[in-house]
C-alpha positions in Angstrom: 126.6 73.0 93.6 130.0 75.0 95.1 131.6 73.7 91.7 128.5 75.1 89.4 128.3 78.5 91.1 132.5 78.8 90.2 131.8 77.4 86.4 129.3 79.9 86.0 131.2 82.7 87.3 134.1 82.3 85.6 132.2 81.6 82.0 130.1 84.5 83.1 133.2 87.0 84.2 134.4 86.3 80.6 131.6 87.6 78.9 130.9 90.6 81.1 134.7 91.8 80.1 134.0 91.3 76.0 130.8 93.3 76.6 132.6 96.9 77.0 131.0 98.0 79.8 127.4 97.1 78.6 124.9 95.8 81.0 121.6 94.5 81.4 119.2 93.7 84.1 115.9 92.5 84.4 113.6 90.4 86.3 111.4 87.8 84.7 108.1 85.8 85.8 108.8 82.4 84.3 106.1 79.0 85.2 108.5 77.9 87.7 110.0 81.1 89.0 110.4 84.7 89.2 114.2 85.7 88.2 116.1 88.6 88.9 119.7 88.9 86.5 122.2 90.8 85.3 123.7 90.5 81.9 126.2 91.6 79.2 124.5 93.3 76.9 121.6 91.2 74.7 122.1 93.2 71.3 125.6 91.3 71.6 125.8 88.5 69.1 126.7 86.2 72.2 125.5 87.6 75.3 125.3 86.0 78.7 123.3 86.6 81.9 123.6 85.2 85.8 119.5 84.6 87.3 119.1 84.0 90.7 115.7 82.6 91.4 113.3 84.5 94.3 110.8 81.7 94.3 109.9 79.3 97.2 113.7 78.1 97.2 116.6 80.3 96.0 118.2 79.0 92.9 121.4 80.0 90.5 121.5 80.1 86.9 124.1 81.2 84.0 122.1 81.9 80.9 124.5 82.0 77.2 122.4 82.8 74.3 123.4 83.8 70.9 121.3 86.1 68.6 119.9 84.4 65.5 117.9 87.5 64.4 118.9 90.6 65.8 117.2 94.2 64.7 116.6 97.3 66.0 113.0 96.4 67.1 113.3 92.5 68.0 116.3 90.0 68.5 115.3 86.4 68.8 117.9 84.3 70.4 118.6 80.7 71.6 121.7 79.2 73.9 121.4 77.3 77.6 120.8 77.4 81.1 123.2 75.6 83.6 121.5 75.8 87.0 121.0 74.7 90.4 117.9 74.5 91.9 118.0 76.1 95.8 115.7 72.6 97.3 117.5 70.3 95.7 121.5 69.0 95.0 120.7 68.5 91.7 121.8 70.8 88.1 119.5 71.4 85.3 120.4 71.6 81.8 118.0 74.0 79.7 117.5 75.6 75.9 116.2 78.8 75.6 114.0 80.0 73.0 113.5 83.9 73.2 112.3 86.6 72.1 113.8 89.9 73.3 110.7 92.8 72.0 112.1 96.7 72.4 108.9 98.9 71.4 109.8 102.1 72.9 111.7 104.7 71.5 114.6 104.3 73.9 116.5 100.7 72.7 117.6 100.1 76.4 113.9 99.1 77.8 112.6 95.4 76.1 110.6 93.2 76.8 111.4 89.6 77.1 109.3 86.1 75.8 111.0 83.2 76.9 110.3 79.0 76.6 112.3 76.7 77.7 112.7 72.7 78.3 114.6 72.2 81.6 116.1 68.9 82.2 117.2 68.3 85.5 119.2 65.2 86.7 117.1 64.3 90.0 113.7 65.0 88.6 111.3 64.8 85.7 112.1 66.8 82.7 109.4 69.5 82.6 108.5 73.2 80.4 109.0 76.8 81.6 107.2 79.7 79.8 107.3 83.6 80.7 107.4 87.2 80.2 109.8 89.7 82.0 111.5 93.3 81.7 114.7 94.3 80.8 117.0 97.4 81.0 120.5 98.1 79.5 122.7 100.8 80.9 124.6 102.4 77.5 
């Protein structure tokens, strides 16, 4: 788990350095757990987010995404998750497909919708989906 944490920290640190100090914070309720996250500007072509799961067990996750559609009102992204669940020593890989909808005049607030198949190395694969809120500090 320590190696994964260092890898996520280094990759996420590189993305933050390139983000020009625009940071986003959010909370997502997915079918597996509730996640709180902090990351780079989700309007960048490539972005990242470090997430902490706050469900029955605490876990960490690094999410890296690429915006395929990037508009003022909506972004469509995909990428990958790399994480560890707190109740096991195993790691997992996920492939998120998400929408960030910005319905308000202020484009700092968005509603995120994300679905992701998860591929753990110790258990069966599963699918998670959910909603969240994201605020970008500009």
